C-alpha positions as CSV (number, residue, x, y, z in Angstrom):
1,X,-24.3,66.1,30.4
2,X,-23.7,63.1,32.7
3,X,-21.2,60.3,32.2
4,X,-21.5,57.0,34.1
5,X,-18.9,54.3,34.1
6,X,-20.3,51.1,35.5
7,X,-17.6,48.5,36.3
8,X,-18.7,44.9,36.5
9,X,-16.8,41.9,38.0
10,X,-18.5,38.6,37.5
11,X,-18.8,35.8,39.9
12,X,-17.0,32.6,38.8
13,X,-18.8,31.1,35.8
14,X,-21.3,33.9,35.4
15,X,-19.5,36.3,33.1
16,X,-21.3,35.2,29.9
17,X,-24.8,35.6,31.4
18,X,-23.9,39.1,32.8
19,X,-22.4,40.2,29.5
20,X,-25.4,39.1,27.6
21,X,-27.7,41.1,29.9
22,X,-25.4,44.2,29.5
23,X,-25.5,43.9,25.7
24,X,-29.3,43.6,25.7
25,X,-29.6,46.6,28.1
26,X,-27.3,48.6,25.8
27,X,-29.3,47.8,22.7
28,X,-32.5,49.0,24.5
29,X,-30.9,52.0,26.1
30,X,-29.4,53.5,23.0
31,X,-32.9,54.5,21.8
32,X,-33.9,56.2,25.1
33,X,-34.6,59.9,25.0
34,X,-31.5,61.8,26.2
35,X,-29.1,59.0,25.5
36,X,-26.0,60.4,23.9
37,X,-23.8,57.3,24.1
38,X,-24.1,53.8,25.6
39,X,-21.7,50.9,25.1
40,X,-20.1,47.9,26.8
41,X,-16.3,47.4,26.9
42,X,-14.7,44.1,27.8
43,X,-11.4,44.2,29.7
44,X,-8.3,43.1,27.7
45,X,-6.5,42.0,30.9
46,X,-9.2,40.6,33.1
47,X,-11.5,37.9,31.8
48,X,-14.1,38.5,34.5
49,X,-14.5,42.3,34.0
50,X,-16.4,44.6,31.7
51,X,-17.6,48.2,31.8
52,X,-20.7,49.9,30.7
53,X,-20.1,53.5,29.6
54,X,-23.1,55.8,29.4
55,X,-23.5,59.5,28.5
56,X,-26.8,61.2,29.1
57,X,-28.1,64.7,28.2
58,X,-29.3,65.4,31.8
59,X,-30.3,63.9,35.1
60,X,-34.0,63.7,34.0
61,X,-33.0,61.5,31.0
62,X,-30.9,59.2,33.3
63,X,-33.8,59.0,35.8
64,X,-36.3,58.0,33.1
65,X,-33.8,55.4,31.8
66,X,-33.3,54.0,35.3
67,X,-37.1,53.7,35.8
68,X,-37.6,51.5,32.7
69,X,-38.7,47.8,32.9
70,X,-35.7,46.7,30.9
71,X,-33.3,48.5,33.2
72,X,-34.7,46.7,36.2
73,X,-34.7,43.3,34.4
74,X,-31.1,43.5,33.0
75,X,-29.5,45.2,36.0
76,X,-31.2,42.6,38.2
77,X,-29.5,39.8,36.2
78,X,-26.1,41.5,36.4
79,X,-26.5,42.0,40.2
80,X,-27.1,38.2,40.5
81,X,-24.0,37.5,38.5
82,X,-21.4,39.7,40.2
83,X,-20.6,43.1,41.7
84,X,-20.9,46.5,40.1
85,X,-19.2,49.8,40.9
86,X,-20.6,53.1,39.5
87,X,-18.7,56.3,38.8
88,X,-20.7,59.4,37.9
89,X,-19.3,62.6,36.3
90,X,-21.1,65.8,35.5
91,X,-19.7,67.8,32.6
């Protein structure tokens, strides 16, 4: 299995737009083959930060997810609204 933690820090005034894109991506991604878990968590201490936490069955499932149209669309929106940092763990 693979776990990805994607930390997002919004540019000033763009948090709501980025969070909306993350929630839409989460809704689509939860039905992708190989998706074990996919959720968005808002920071309790920083109003400009959220995290997307993903768990995938294997690399092939993650690759298929990353190649979808909605991934490109919603990640593109988030990239315009702030900065992302990705952590990946195999277990």
